[in-house]
C-alpha positions in Angstrom: -37.0 -39.7 -17.4 -33.2 -40.8 -17.4 -30.8 -40.5 -18.8 -27.9 -43.3 -18.7 -24.9 -43.4 -20.1 -21.7 -46.1 -20.0 -18.6 -46.0 -20.9 -16.1 -48.8 -21.9 -13.7 -49.8 -23.8 -14.6 -49.7 -27.6 -13.6 -53.9 -27.3 -16.7 -53.6 -25.0 -19.0 -52.8 -27.1 -21.3 -55.7 -27.7 -21.6 -56.6 -24.4 -23.3 -53.2 -23.4 -25.2 -54.1 -26.3 -26.2 -57.6 -24.8 -26.5 -56.3 -21.0 -28.8 -52.7 -22.4 -31.3 -55.9 -24.1 -30.8 -57.6 -21.1 -32.3 -54.1 -19.1 -35.0 -53.1 -22.2 -33.3 -51.0 -23.3 -33.6 -51.0 -27.7 -33.0 -47.7 -28.9 -29.1 -46.2 -27.7 -26.4 -43.8 -29.2 -22.9 -44.6 -29.6 -19.5 -42.5 -29.8 -16.1 -42.6 -30.0 -13.8 -41.8 -27.7 -10.1 -41.5 -26.9 -9.9 -42.1 -22.8 -6.3 -41.1 -21.4 -4.7 -41.3 -18.7 -1.5 -39.5 -17.4 -0.9 -41.4 -14.1 -2.4 -43.5 -11.1 -4.6 -42.8 -8.7 -6.8 -44.8 -5.7 -9.7 -42.6 -6.6 -12.2 -45.2 -8.1 -13.5 -41.4 -9.5 -10.3 -40.4 -10.9 -9.5 -44.2 -12.5 -12.1 -43.9 -14.9 -10.8 -45.6 -18.4 -8.4 -47.5 -16.6 -6.2 -49.1 -13.7 -3.2 -47.9 -16.0 -1.5 -46.0 -17.7 -2.3 -45.3 -21.7 -4.6 -43.9 -23.7 -7.3 -46.2 -24.6 -10.3 -46.4 -27.6 -13.1 -46.0 -26.3 -16.8 -45.6 -26.3 -19.9 -44.2 -24.5 -23.2 -45.0 -25.3 -26.0 -42.6 -23.9 -30.1 -43.5 -23.6 -32.7 -41.7 -23.0 -34.7 -44.9 -20.4 -37.3 -44.7 -17.9 -35.2 -45.3 -14.1 -36.8 -49.0 -13.4 -34.2 -49.7 -16.7 -31.4 -47.9 -15.5 -31.4 -49.3 -12.8 -32.2 -52.6 -13.9 -28.9 -51.7 -16.5 -26.2 -50.9 -14.0 -26.8 -53.9 -12.1 -26.0 -55.8 -14.8 -23.7 -53.7 -15.0 -22.3 -54.0 -11.8 -22.6 -58.0 -12.1 -20.1 -58.4 -15.8 -18.3 -56.1 -13.7 -18.1 -58.7 -10.1 -17.8 -61.9 -12.4 -15.0 -60.5 -15.1 -12.0 -60.2 -14.7 -10.9 -56.7 -16.2 -8.4 -54.2 -16.4 -11.4 -52.1 -18.1 -14.5 -52.0 -16.3 -18.3 -50.8 -17.8 -18.2 -47.4 -16.4 -21.1 -46.4 -15.7 -24.3 -43.4 -14.8 -28.0 -42.0 -14.3 -28.9 -38.2 -14.8 -32.2 -37.0 -14.1 -33.9 -35.0 -17.4 -35.4 -32.8 -15.8 -36.8 -31.2 -19.0 -37.3 -32.4 -22.1 -39.3 -31.2 -26.0 -39.6 -35.1 -26.6 -43.9 -36.2 -26.6 
């Protein structure tokens, strides 16, 4: 089991939902967050919320899923980010779930 975490601006929630559907991930949770960027950095990891400076209404989307579905979602997000010109690319990462009480 993997934990897929996606960060996006709030306006892209439906885009992420469509991507997750394509990746065969039908169940996920969404939480609102405020992304804050105080400076412009050249390091991609420091450029998490945007390529500019400011505060951004954002969402974190979480899903427990299989490794293959998580990989499909990452590929779909990569395609989206490379084909869409946006100041706010969708970010995602996958964590291994080592233990669970899920039956």
